[in-house]
C-alpha positions as CSV (number, residue, x, y, z in Angstrom):
1,M,0.0,0.0,0.0
2,S,1.5,3.3,-1.0
3,A,2.0,6.1,1.5
4,I,-0.5,8.2,-0.5
5,I,-3.3,5.7,0.1
6,E,-2.4,5.3,3.8
7,Y,-2.7,9.1,4.2
8,F,-6.0,9.0,2.3
9,K,-7.4,6.3,4.5
10,A,-6.5,8.4,7.6
11,L,-8.2,11.4,6.0
12,T,-11.5,9.4,5.6
13,Q,-11.6,9.1,9.4
14,I,-11.6,12.9,9.9
15,P,-15.1,14.3,9.2
16,H,-14.9,17.0,6.5
17,C,-18.4,17.4,5.0
18,S,-18.9,20.9,3.4
19,K,-19.5,23.5,6.1
20,E,-18.3,21.0,8.8
21,A,-14.6,20.5,8.0
22,D,-13.0,22.3,11.0
23,K,-11.4,19.0,12.3
24,L,-9.6,18.5,9.0
25,L,-8.6,22.2,8.9
26,N,-7.0,21.9,12.3
27,F,-5.3,18.6,11.3
28,L,-3.8,20.1,8.2
29,V,-2.6,23.2,10.0
30,S,-0.8,21.1,12.6
31,F,0.6,18.7,10.0
32,A,2.2,21.5,8.1
33,K,3.6,23.3,11.1
34,E,5.1,20.1,12.4
35,R,7.1,19.9,9.1
36,S,8.3,23.6,9.4
37,Y,6.0,25.1,6.8
38,S,4.5,28.5,7.3
39,V,0.7,28.5,7.5
40,E,-2.1,31.1,7.1
41,V,-5.8,30.6,7.5
42,D,-8.2,33.3,6.3
43,E,-11.7,34.3,7.4
44,V,-13.5,31.8,5.2
45,K,-11.1,29.0,6.3
46,N,-8.9,28.7,3.3
47,I,-5.5,27.3,4.2
48,F,-2.2,28.6,2.6
49,I,0.9,26.6,3.4
50,S,4.4,27.4,2.0
51,K,8.1,26.9,2.3
52,G,11.1,28.5,0.6
53,L,10.8,30.4,-2.7
54,P,8.5,28.1,-4.8
55,T,7.5,28.6,-8.4
56,L,4.6,26.1,-8.2
57,C,1.4,26.1,-6.1
58,L,-0.6,22.9,-5.7
59,Q,-4.3,23.4,-5.0
60,A,-7.1,21.3,-3.8
61,H,-10.3,21.7,-1.7
62,Y,-10.6,20.0,1.6
63,D,-14.4,19.6,1.9
64,M,-16.3,16.6,0.5
65,V,-19.8,15.8,-0.6
66,C,-21.2,13.5,2.2
67,M,-23.7,11.0,0.9
68,G,-25.2,8.0,2.5
69,E,-23.5,7.1,5.8
70,A,-20.7,9.8,5.4
71,P,-18.9,11.2,7.3
72,N,-18.8,7.7,8.8
73,I,-16.6,6.2,6.0
74,D,-15.7,2.5,5.9
75,T,-13.3,1.9,3.0
76,Y,-12.6,-1.3,1.2
77,E,-10.7,-2.4,-1.9
78,E,-12.0,-4.5,-4.8
79,D,-10.4,-5.3,-8.2
80,G,-7.9,-2.5,-7.9
81,W,-10.4,0.2,-6.8
82,M,-11.1,1.7,-3.4
83,R,-14.8,2.2,-2.4
84,A,-16.8,3.0,0.7
85,K,-19.6,1.0,2.2
86,E,-22.9,2.8,1.8
87,S,-21.3,6.2,1.6
88,S,-19.4,8.6,-0.6
89,L,-15.7,8.0,-0.4
90,G,-14.2,11.5,-0.4
91,A,-11.6,10.7,-3.0
92,D,-12.8,14.0,-4.5
93,N,-10.7,15.8,-3.2
94,G,-9.1,13.7,-0.5
95,I,-6.6,12.0,-2.8
96,A,-5.1,15.3,-3.7
97,I,-4.8,16.2,0.0
98,A,-3.0,12.9,0.6
99,M,-0.5,13.7,-2.2
100,M,0.2,17.1,-0.8
101,M,0.8,15.7,2.7
102,Q,3.3,13.3,1.2
103,L,5.1,16.2,-0.5
104,M,5.2,18.1,2.8
105,D,6.7,14.9,4.4
106,E,9.4,15.2,1.7
107,G,10.0,18.9,2.6
108,K,9.3,20.2,-0.9
109,E,9.6,23.9,-1.5
110,L,6.1,24.5,-2.7
111,E,3.0,26.5,-2.1
112,F,-0.1,24.5,-1.1
113,L,-3.6,26.1,-1.3
114,F,-6.4,24.2,0.4
115,T,-9.7,25.9,-0.3
116,S,-12.9,25.6,1.8
117,D,-16.5,24.7,0.8
118,E,-15.8,24.1,-2.9
119,E,-18.6,21.6,-3.1
120,I,-21.3,24.1,-2.2
121,G,-20.4,26.9,-4.6
122,L,-16.6,27.5,-4.6
123,I,-17.1,29.6,-1.5
124,G,-13.4,29.5,-0.4
125,A,-12.0,30.1,-3.8
126,N,-14.2,33.2,-4.3
127,R,-12.7,34.8,-1.2
128,V,-9.0,33.8,-1.6
129,A,-6.7,36.7,-1.0
130,F,-3.3,35.2,0.0
131,D,0.0,36.6,-1.4
132,L,0.7,33.7,-3.8
133,K,4.2,34.0,-5.3
134,S,4.2,31.0,-7.7
135,K,4.2,31.4,-11.5
136,Y,2.2,28.2,-11.9
137,M,-0.7,26.5,-10.2
138,L,-1.6,22.8,-10.5
139,N,-5.1,22.0,-9.5
140,L,-5.5,18.4,-8.4
141,D,-9.3,18.1,-8.6
142,S,-9.8,16.4,-12.0
143,E,-10.9,12.8,-12.3
144,D,-9.4,11.1,-15.3
145,E,-5.8,9.9,-15.7
146,A,-3.8,10.9,-18.8
147,E,-5.9,14.0,-19.2
148,V,-4.9,17.6,-18.6
149,Y,-7.7,19.9,-18.0
150,I,-7.3,23.4,-19.4
151,G,-10.9,24.7,-19.1
152,C,-14.1,24.2,-17.1
153,A,-17.8,25.2,-16.9
154,G,-19.1,28.1,-15.0
155,G,-22.1,27.7,-12.8
156,A,-24.8,29.1,-10.6
157,D,-27.3,27.7,-8.0
158,I,-30.9,28.9,-8.8
159,I,-33.3,28.6,-5.8
160,A,-37.0,28.9,-6.2
161,S,-39.5,29.3,-3.3
162,K,-43.3,29.6,-2.9
163,Q,-45.7,29.8,0.0
164,D,-48.8,27.6,-0.6
165,T,-51.8,26.9,1.6
166,Y,-53.5,23.7,2.8
167,I,-57.1,22.8,1.9
168,D,-59.4,19.8,2.3
169,G,-58.6,16.9,-0.1
170,N,-60.4,13.9,-1.4
171,G,-59.5,10.2,-1.9
172,E,-57.2,7.7,-0.2
173,C,-53.8,8.7,1.1
174,Y,-50.6,7.2,-0.3
175,E,-46.8,7.4,0.1
176,V,-45.2,7.4,-3.4
177,S,-41.5,7.0,-3.5
178,V,-38.5,6.5,-5.8
179,K,-35.5,5.3,-3.9
180,G,-32.0,4.0,-4.5
181,L,-31.3,5.3,-8.0
182,L,-27.7,5.6,-9.0
183,G,-27.1,9.3,-8.4
184,G,-24.0,11.0,-9.5
185,H,-22.1,14.3,-10.1
186,S,-24.5,16.9,-11.5
187,G,-21.8,18.1,-14.0
188,V,-19.6,15.3,-15.2
189,D,-22.3,12.6,-15.0
190,I,-25.2,14.7,-16.3
191,D,-24.9,13.2,-19.8
192,K,-24.6,9.6,-18.5
193,G,-28.3,8.7,-18.8
194,I,-28.7,8.6,-15.0
195,S,-32.3,8.9,-14.0
196,S,-33.4,11.7,-11.6
197,A,-35.5,10.4,-8.8
198,I,-37.4,13.8,-8.7
199,K,-38.2,13.6,-12.4
200,V,-39.3,10.0,-12.2
201,L,-41.6,10.8,-9.3
202,G,-42.9,13.9,-11.0
203,E,-43.8,12.0,-14.2
204,Y,-45.6,9.3,-12.3
205,L,-47.7,11.9,-10.3
206,Y,-48.4,14.0,-13.4
207,K,-49.7,11.0,-15.4
208,N,-52.1,10.2,-12.5
209,S,-54.4,13.1,-12.9
210,T,-56.5,12.7,-9.8
211,V,-53.5,13.0,-7.5
212,Q,-53.6,15.8,-4.9
213,L,-50.2,16.7,-3.4
214,V,-49.7,16.8,0.4
215,S,-45.9,17.1,0.4
216,I,-42.9,16.2,-1.7
217,D,-39.2,15.9,-0.7
218,G,-36.4,14.7,-3.0
219,G,-32.7,14.9,-3.8
220,E,-29.7,15.0,-1.6
221,R,-27.3,17.9,-2.6
222,R,-27.4,20.7,-5.1
223,N,-24.5,19.2,-7.0
224,S,-25.8,15.6,-7.1
225,I,-28.2,14.0,-9.4
226,P,-31.2,13.0,-7.1
227,A,-31.2,9.4,-6.1
228,N,-34.3,9.5,-3.8
229,A,-37.6,11.3,-3.7
230,V,-40.9,10.7,-1.9
231,A,-44.3,12.3,-2.0
232,I,-47.4,12.1,0.2
233,V,-50.6,12.4,-1.9
234,R,-54.3,11.8,-1.9
235,S,-56.0,10.2,-4.9
236,E,-59.5,9.2,-5.9
237,S,-58.2,6.5,-8.2
238,V,-56.1,3.6,-7.0
239,L,-52.3,4.1,-7.2
240,E,-50.1,1.1,-8.0
241,N,-46.4,0.4,-8.2
242,S,-44.5,0.9,-11.5
243,T,-40.9,0.0,-12.6
244,K,-39.1,2.6,-10.4
245,V,-42.0,3.8,-8.2
246,Q,-43.2,2.2,-5.0
247,V,-46.6,3.0,-3.6
248,R,-47.8,2.4,0.0
249,K,-51.3,3.1,1.2
250,L,-51.6,5.2,4.4
251,D,-54.4,5.4,6.9
252,S,-54.7,9.2,7.4
253,G,-56.4,11.7,5.2
254,P,-54.4,14.9,5.5
255,L,-55.0,18.3,4.0
256,V,-53.5,18.9,0.5
257,L,-51.6,21.8,-1.1
258,D,-53.9,24.2,-2.9
259,G,-51.4,24.6,-5.7
260,G,-50.2,21.0,-5.6
261,Q,-51.2,20.1,-9.2
262,K,-49.2,23.1,-10.6
263,I,-46.2,22.0,-8.5
264,I,-46.4,18.5,-10.1
265,E,-46.7,20.1,-13.5
266,L,-43.7,22.2,-12.9
267,I,-41.5,19.2,-11.9
268,Y,-42.8,17.3,-14.9
269,R,-42.1,20.1,-17.4
270,F,-38.7,21.2,-16.0
271,K,-36.0,20.3,-18.5
272,H,-33.5,18.6,-16.3
273,G,-30.2,17.4,-17.9
274,V,-28.1,18.5,-20.9
275,R,-29.6,21.5,-22.7
276,L,-26.8,21.8,-25.3
277,Q,-23.9,19.6,-26.3
278,N,-20.4,21.0,-27.1
279,Q,-19.5,19.1,-30.3
280,E,-15.9,20.5,-30.4
281,L,-15.0,19.4,-26.8
282,G,-17.2,16.3,-26.8
283,I,-18.9,17.3,-23.5
284,P,-22.1,19.0,-22.4
285,D,-22.1,22.8,-23.1
286,V,-25.1,23.8,-21.1
287,S,-26.9,21.7,-18.5
288,I,-29.1,22.0,-15.4
289,N,-29.8,19.7,-12.5
290,L,-33.1,19.7,-10.7
291,A,-31.3,19.0,-7.4
292,T,-33.7,19.1,-4.5
293,V,-37.3,19.8,-3.7
294,A,-38.8,20.1,-0.2
295,T,-42.0,21.2,1.5
296,D,-42.5,22.1,5.1
297,E,-45.5,21.7,7.4
298,K,-46.7,25.2,6.7
299,G,-46.9,24.6,2.9
300,K,-43.7,26.4,1.8
301,L,-42.0,24.8,-1.1
302,I,-38.2,25.2,-2.0
303,I,-36.6,23.9,-5.2
304,E,-32.9,24.0,-5.7
305,T,-31.2,23.7,-9.1
306,S,-27.5,23.8,-10.2
307,A,-26.9,25.3,-13.6
308,R,-23.7,24.9,-15.7
309,A,-22.4,26.3,-19.0
310,M,-19.0,26.5,-20.7
311,D,-19.2,30.2,-21.2
312,I,-20.6,33.2,-19.3
313,H,-23.1,34.2,-22.0
314,S,-24.7,30.7,-22.1
315,L,-24.8,30.6,-18.3
316,E,-26.6,34.0,-18.2
317,L,-29.2,32.8,-20.8
318,L,-29.8,29.6,-18.9
319,T,-30.2,31.5,-15.6
320,K,-32.7,33.9,-17.2
321,D,-34.7,31.1,-18.8
322,T,-34.8,29.2,-15.4
323,I,-35.9,32.3,-13.5
324,D,-38.6,33.0,-16.1
325,F,-39.8,29.4,-15.8
326,F,-40.1,29.5,-12.1
327,N,-41.7,32.9,-12.1
328,S,-44.4,31.6,-14.5
329,Y,-45.5,29.3,-11.7
330,G,-45.5,32.0,-9.1
331,F,-42.2,31.3,-7.5
332,K,-39.7,33.8,-6.1
333,V,-36.2,33.1,-7.3
334,L,-32.7,33.7,-5.9
335,V,-29.4,33.1,-7.7
336,E,-26.5,32.0,-5.4
337,D,-22.8,31.0,-5.6
338,K,-22.2,32.0,-9.2
339,Y,-18.8,31.2,-10.5
340,P,-17.0,31.9,-13.8
341,A,-16.1,29.5,-16.6
342,W,-12.4,28.9,-17.2
343,K,-11.8,29.5,-20.9
344,P,-9.6,26.8,-22.4
345,D,-6.0,28.0,-22.5
346,V,-3.1,26.1,-24.0
347,S,0.1,27.5,-22.5
348,E,3.7,26.5,-22.0
349,F,2.7,25.2,-18.6
350,T,-0.1,23.0,-19.9
351,K,2.2,21.7,-22.5
352,L,4.8,20.9,-19.8
353,V,2.1,19.1,-17.7
354,S,0.9,17.1,-20.8
355,H,4.5,16.1,-21.6
356,N,5.1,14.7,-18.1
357,M,1.7,13.0,-18.2
358,K,2.7,11.2,-21.4
359,Q,6.0,10.0,-19.9
360,I,4.1,8.1,-17.2
361,F,0.9,7.0,-18.9
362,G,2.2,6.8,-22.5
363,K,-0.5,9.2,-23.6
364,S,-2.0,12.6,-22.7
365,K,-4.9,14.7,-23.9
366,M,-5.9,18.3,-23.2
367,M,-9.5,18.6,-22.2
368,A,-12.2,20.8,-20.7
369,I,-14.7,19.6,-18.1
370,H,-18.4,20.3,-17.6
371,A,-17.9,21.0,-13.9
372,G,-16.7,23.8,-11.8
373,L,-12.9,23.8,-11.1
374,E,-11.4,26.5,-8.9
375,C,-9.1,27.4,-11.7
376,G,-11.8,29.7,-13.2
377,V,-12.1,31.7,-10.0
378,I,-8.4,31.7,-9.0
379,G,-7.2,32.5,-12.5
380,K,-9.1,35.8,-12.4
381,K,-7.6,36.6,-9.0
382,Y,-4.1,35.8,-10.0
383,P,-3.8,36.6,-13.7
384,H,0.0,36.3,-13.6
385,M,-0.3,32.5,-12.9
386,K,-0.6,29.8,-15.5
387,L,-3.0,27.0,-14.5
388,A,-3.7,23.3,-15.3
389,S,-5.7,20.6,-13.6
390,I,-5.0,16.9,-13.3
391,G,-6.1,14.0,-11.1
392,P,-6.3,10.2,-10.8
393,T,-9.3,8.2,-12.2
394,I,-12.3,8.7,-9.9
395,R,-15.7,7.4,-10.9
396,Y,-19.2,8.5,-9.7
397,P,-18.1,11.3,-7.3
398,H,-20.9,12.9,-5.2
399,S,-22.6,9.5,-4.8
400,T,-22.4,6.3,-2.7
401,R,-20.9,4.6,-5.8
402,E,-17.7,6.8,-5.7
403,M,-14.5,4.9,-6.3
404,V,-10.9,5.6,-7.1
405,N,-8.4,3.6,-9.1
406,L,-5.4,2.7,-6.9
407,D,-2.9,2.2,-9.7
408,S,-4.0,5.6,-11.1
409,V,-3.2,7.3,-7.8
410,D,0.4,6.0,-7.7
411,K,1.0,6.9,-11.3
412,M,-0.5,10.4,-11.0
413,F,1.7,11.1,-8.0
414,Q,4.7,10.2,-10.2
415,V,3.4,12.8,-12.7
416,V,3.1,15.4,-10.0
417,Q,6.7,14.7,-8.9
418,K,7.9,15.1,-12.5
419,I,6.1,18.4,-12.8
420,I,7.7,19.7,-9.6
421,K,11.1,18.9,-11.0
422,S,10.3,20.4,-14.4
423,V,9.3,23.8,-13.1
């Protein structure tokens, strides 16, 4: 077992869900200081670690998307992959942290930038203001070996809310649920044909025209494709199970939402998924994830979506279209955590990274990714720096299926070592 994997396994035992990563912050600060690195922590809990006069900054985020049983993570290995039992693994971005810890063990003269709350809107990256000296930054948050990422999508979270009222209803009461779908990353997996539990549930309810909605709750995180959704309804016709939908009859006859049928129609008509494909890059160009929906006991409904696009103009159009759609159903809309796209840039640094990648893997390809990388935000703050992003092969991040290829981790660390020597 490599030292990198040992460090990563140790990290999985330190809780670091987004907004709840203070224990890992304190651990990293102590780890660096014990190895004679200077350490700064800013007001949004970004961590800047450095030694000597470096020309290269390595960057990662230290929060993770906690799904299933996480932050209680029980790792295991199977067929050359590491997984977690009934939870997300945190390889995104814990493997990068483990690599950086190993480099600190070796006393490398580098800058290390650990950003906070990346998974909930690049919060840390948006507030970074350290005095970075390096000419180059290598982000370690990509998820495919032998690929060098030189561009990424921008994004925004679009939140819709509406206050409804409860009225008397008719018919029998049912729990209608969609549970245990695959889930996945709302950016890199949005074109993988993964069903949204909210959309599956919405279609079922819409096609049963006598349904009256009591409550609906679905989805897990803004940046995850929904794996679970459940509604309580009343119906004058008998509801039955379908392929992905389970129905359970309840005894009570509760009040129903006055605007419930319009809410069901909204979910049914919302165009979740890829809106436009980028033929040149071979990835989605514009997409949106219908991430979560929730009702409370007072009849308030909140819907969260995550929008992505490969350029700012497309993101603005998608945002406007989404706001107009929700407004047409009487919802108030708020846009949060907007972050810029990183325009693809082939530089001498990306060529150097690609050259070293090819030496280890025998091949290398420059790519863009339909997800938010901190390079877009950081590149605007530090225009003197050239950036690239790499990482080992990670599958299904932001879900309980998340896994990392162990051989890829070892080889990617060799690439990182070569890049350090090259610069």
